[in-house]
Residue, then its C-alpha position, 0 to 999 in steps of 0.5 A: m648806536s641804539n635802535g639803528e640810530l647813529h648818535i652824534g655830537v658836534y663841538v665847535d671851537a668857534e674862536n679857533i676856527r674863526y681865526n684860522g680860515g673859518y671866518a663866515m662858516r655857515y652853521d646850517v651847512l656844518r649841521r648838514f655835514a655832521g648829519r649826512e648819514a641816513e641814520a644820524r641823530l644829532l644829540r649835541l650841537n655845541t659851539y663855544m663863542a667868545v664874548d667881551g662882557e665889558r664891551m657888551k655893557r658899553d657898546r650897544e652896536y656890538r651887543e646887538r650884533i653879537r646877540g643877533y648873530q647868536q640868535a641866528v645860530r640858535d635858530l639852527g639848533w645850536k647851543i651856545i656856550e659863551k666864553p668871557v674875553r679877558w684882556f692883557v697887555d703884551e711886552e710891546g704894549n699891545s692890548m690883547s684878548k684871550a677867550n680859551a674854550d679848550l677846558d669847557l669843550a673837553v669836559d663837555v664832550m667827555l661827559q656827554s660822550e656816554r650817549l654818543d657813537q660819534v663826535l665831530l670836533v671842529t677845531g685845529d687845536g692840538d691841545f685836543l689830542q688827548v681828548v680824541r684818544a680818550l673818546q676813541n678808548k671809550g668806543c666813540r668814532v672821532e672826526v675832525l674838521a678844520f681849516r688853517n693851522v691844523s695840528r698834524e698830530l690831531q689830523y693823524e689821530a682822528d678817525a677822519f680829518y676833513p678840510g673844511y675848505l672842501v665841504p661845498g658851501l661851508i665857507p665862501t669862495r671868491g667867485d660869484v655866489r649866485v652860481p651854486w658849487g659844482e655847476i659850470g661857472s662856479r668857483i670851488r675847491g679840490i685837491c690834485i689827485r693825479w699829475e703828469a709832470d712830463r705832459g704838464f697836466g693833471f686832475i683835481r678831485f672835488l666834492t659835488g655835494i654833502s654825502a654819506r659816501l665820502w669814502v667812495t673817492d674813486t670818481r669812476q664809481e657811479d655812487s661816488p660824490y666826487e668829480s674830477a676836473f682836468v687842469h693844465i699847468s698854465d692854470l696853476p700858480r707859478e709859485l707852486d712847485m710842480d714837484d709837490l703834485p699830486s698832493r692831498d695836502i694842497i687845497l686848490e680853489f678854481d673856476l669850474e668850466s666845461s670841457e671842450t674835448e670831453k662831453g660832460g667833462f670839467v676843466a679847472r681854470r685860474c687856480t689858487v692855493v688857499n691852504r697847505y697842510d704840509g707846512r710849506t708855503g709855495g703858491l699860497l696867497k697872502q693871508p687875510e688882513r684880519i689874521s695877525s701873526t699872534e693869532r696863527g698857530e694852535d693857540a688861536g684864542f688871541a685877538r688884537q683889540d683893534e680888529a674888526e668884530e664883524h660876523e657873517a650870516v649863518a643861515e640861507p639868504s632870504 
């Protein structure tokens, strides 16, 4: 850190994120999250995206869609590093593509870390484990943000791991998008921090907004950016084993309603499990159709040729 500034670099493994729960991730929200500290200065904002060069030549609609999406990301201050898609045929005769950004990202972050105090890696790929250790040995603080299929070792090795699901507005919820995260009637996500098994209720902690004080997790403290919502067993999925609660590894999505018994209190209704980091599947919803079995796991650079290539908006709606 120099002149009181915290120099930060953000590196997004876009294909890993896209195929592991981060589809439609908002780069404007990610930038605000990375720069949440008052003294933060974002020196590097790199995102590594796959582009099918051959399709760009022959498919005008695809070309315009990709270029439009990339320009929207650039308008938010990000540098895009394109990774060419290479096609293969698997043993069953299916056409597969691979666009692996691991090497480029690793080289860039190591070279650029000379001027950085902190690095945010946006990936769940365990191949970056040695990169994390090398950065830490150089004195950098390393944080990791990801969604599904996150290497357990990567979570533990990082100085901090943030499930992207819990960052307000980073990816869409299934609720009414017109109701802002954290307001009554919004659909948000959190984790169960307390469970009274004999009484059939507990409390879900959720982040109210992007804050520099993420470490103040006690919701009773005035400067905590978190709130808690009461949840009854009847509002939890029947497939979820209550013996697994409380758990910071289970991400719950729920409708936020006001409490009828506690002034200013919250109640979580109609909960679903969107992800589990403990390797179990109890209570999980069926994965989206766009994620095929070949795309799960740490090597998430593969994509089926017949899958949709649509991208979502990345900036505030006009």
